[in-house]
C-alpha positions as CSV (number, residue, x, y, z in Angstrom):
1,M,0.0,0.0,0.0
2,A,1.3,3.4,-0.9
3,A,1.5,6.3,1.5
4,Q,-1.9,7.8,2.4
5,K,-3.0,11.3,3.4
6,G,-3.7,11.5,7.1
7,K,-6.7,13.7,6.5
8,D,-8.4,10.8,4.6
9,L,-8.6,8.7,7.9
10,L,-12.2,9.6,8.9
11,L,-14.2,9.1,12.1
12,K,-17.9,8.8,11.5
13,L,-20.6,8.7,14.2
14,A,-24.1,7.3,13.7
15,D,-26.8,9.9,13.5
16,G,-30.0,7.9,12.9
17,A,-29.6,6.0,9.7
18,E,-26.7,8.1,8.5
19,F,-23.1,8.4,9.5
20,V,-21.7,11.9,10.1
21,T,-18.0,12.7,9.7
22,V,-16.7,14.2,12.9
23,A,-15.6,17.6,11.6
24,G,-12.6,19.6,12.6
25,L,-10.4,16.7,13.6
26,R,-6.8,17.4,12.9
27,T,-5.5,14.1,14.3
28,R,-7.2,10.8,14.6
29,R,-6.0,7.4,15.8
30,L,-7.4,3.8,15.9
31,A,-5.8,1.2,18.1
32,L,-6.8,-2.5,18.0
33,N,-5.8,-4.6,20.9
34,A,-6.2,-8.3,22.0
35,E,-5.4,-9.6,25.4
36,T,-3.6,-12.9,25.7
37,V,-4.4,-15.9,27.9
38,D,-1.2,-17.5,29.1
39,V,-1.6,-21.3,29.5
40,T,2.1,-22.1,30.0
41,H,2.7,-25.0,32.4
42,A,5.7,-27.0,33.8
43,E,5.9,-29.2,30.8
44,S,5.7,-26.5,28.1
45,A,8.3,-27.2,25.4
46,G,11.6,-25.5,26.4
47,R,9.6,-23.5,29.0
48,W,8.4,-21.2,26.3
49,R,5.2,-19.4,26.9
50,E,2.0,-20.9,25.4
51,L,-1.0,-18.9,24.6
52,L,-4.6,-20.0,24.3
53,E,-5.8,-19.2,20.8
54,G,-8.8,-16.9,20.5
55,A,-9.4,-16.7,24.2
56,G,-8.4,-13.1,25.0
57,V,-10.6,-10.0,25.1
58,K,-10.4,-7.8,22.0
59,R,-11.0,-4.0,22.1
60,A,-10.5,-0.9,20.0
61,S,-9.7,2.6,21.1
62,V,-10.4,5.6,18.9
63,A,-9.0,9.1,19.6
64,G,-9.2,12.4,17.8
65,R,-8.1,16.0,18.4
66,G,-9.1,19.2,16.7
67,L,-11.5,22.1,16.5
68,F,-15.3,22.2,16.7
69,K,-16.2,23.4,13.2
70,D,-19.4,21.7,12.3
71,A,-22.6,22.2,14.3
72,A,-24.1,18.8,13.5
73,S,-21.1,16.6,14.5
74,D,-20.2,18.8,17.4
75,A,-23.7,18.5,18.9
76,L,-23.6,14.7,18.3
77,V,-20.3,14.3,20.1
78,R,-21.4,16.4,23.1
79,Q,-24.8,14.7,23.4
80,M,-23.3,11.2,23.1
81,F,-20.9,12.0,26.0
82,F,-23.6,13.5,28.3
83,D,-26.0,10.7,27.6
84,G,-23.3,8.1,28.2
85,A,-24.6,6.6,24.9
86,V,-23.2,3.7,23.0
87,K,-23.5,4.5,19.3
88,G,-22.4,3.1,16.0
89,M,-19.2,4.4,14.5
90,Q,-17.2,3.9,11.3
91,I,-13.5,4.4,11.0
92,V,-12.6,4.8,7.3
93,I,-9.0,3.9,6.5
94,P,-8.1,5.0,3.0
95,D,-7.3,2.2,0.5
96,F,-7.7,-0.3,3.3
97,G,-11.2,-0.5,4.5
98,T,-13.7,0.4,7.2
99,V,-13.9,-0.7,10.8
100,A,-17.4,-0.4,12.2
101,G,-19.2,-1.1,15.5
102,A,-20.5,0.3,18.8
103,F,-18.4,2.8,20.8
104,Q,-18.8,4.9,23.9
105,I,-17.0,8.2,24.6
106,S,-14.6,7.6,27.5
107,S,-13.1,11.1,27.5
108,L,-14.0,14.5,26.2
109,E,-11.6,17.4,26.9
110,F,-11.5,21.0,25.9
111,A,-8.5,23.3,25.9
112,G,-7.7,26.8,24.8
113,E,-4.9,29.4,24.8
114,H,-5.6,33.1,25.4
115,D,-4.4,33.9,21.9
116,G,-5.7,30.8,20.1
117,E,-8.8,28.7,19.3
118,V,-10.6,26.3,21.6
119,T,-9.6,22.7,20.8
120,Y,-11.1,19.4,21.9
121,E,-9.9,15.8,22.4
122,V,-12.2,12.8,22.3
123,A,-11.5,9.2,23.2
124,L,-13.8,6.3,22.4
125,E,-13.8,2.7,23.5
126,S,-15.4,-0.2,21.6
127,A,-18.6,-1.6,23.2
128,G,-19.3,-4.7,21.2
129,E,-18.2,-6.7,18.2
130,L,-16.5,-4.8,15.4
131,T,-16.6,-5.6,11.7
132,F,-14.0,-4.9,9.0
133,T,-15.0,-4.3,5.4
134,A,-12.1,-4.2,2.9
135,V,-12.0,-1.6,0.1
């Protein structure tokens, strides 16, 4: 895969039947993690660690930082946080595919300098099974 533009990595939140791109994000990140289950025992070959296949908990974390610039997506993010809602989300990775599933906002932060704009950071955690659809 050739190099991709970072601005093409999109975060989209469900708003009814549609997905709205979270506007004003300057940086965004998707992290996929899977815990392991260690089943090593006294007779493990060479005392090498053994892992139980498919037994760990999987999770995804999504983060973004930027400016509130679009009233629709800004309101959606704020309401999702204050409601403690779990909503559908899509993460579009250019020339790779789309990761989709339920997420909950785990952190919403605001910051501002006296001579600059107000910025925000949002962090989301997966709240169910995710799917991947290749391009």
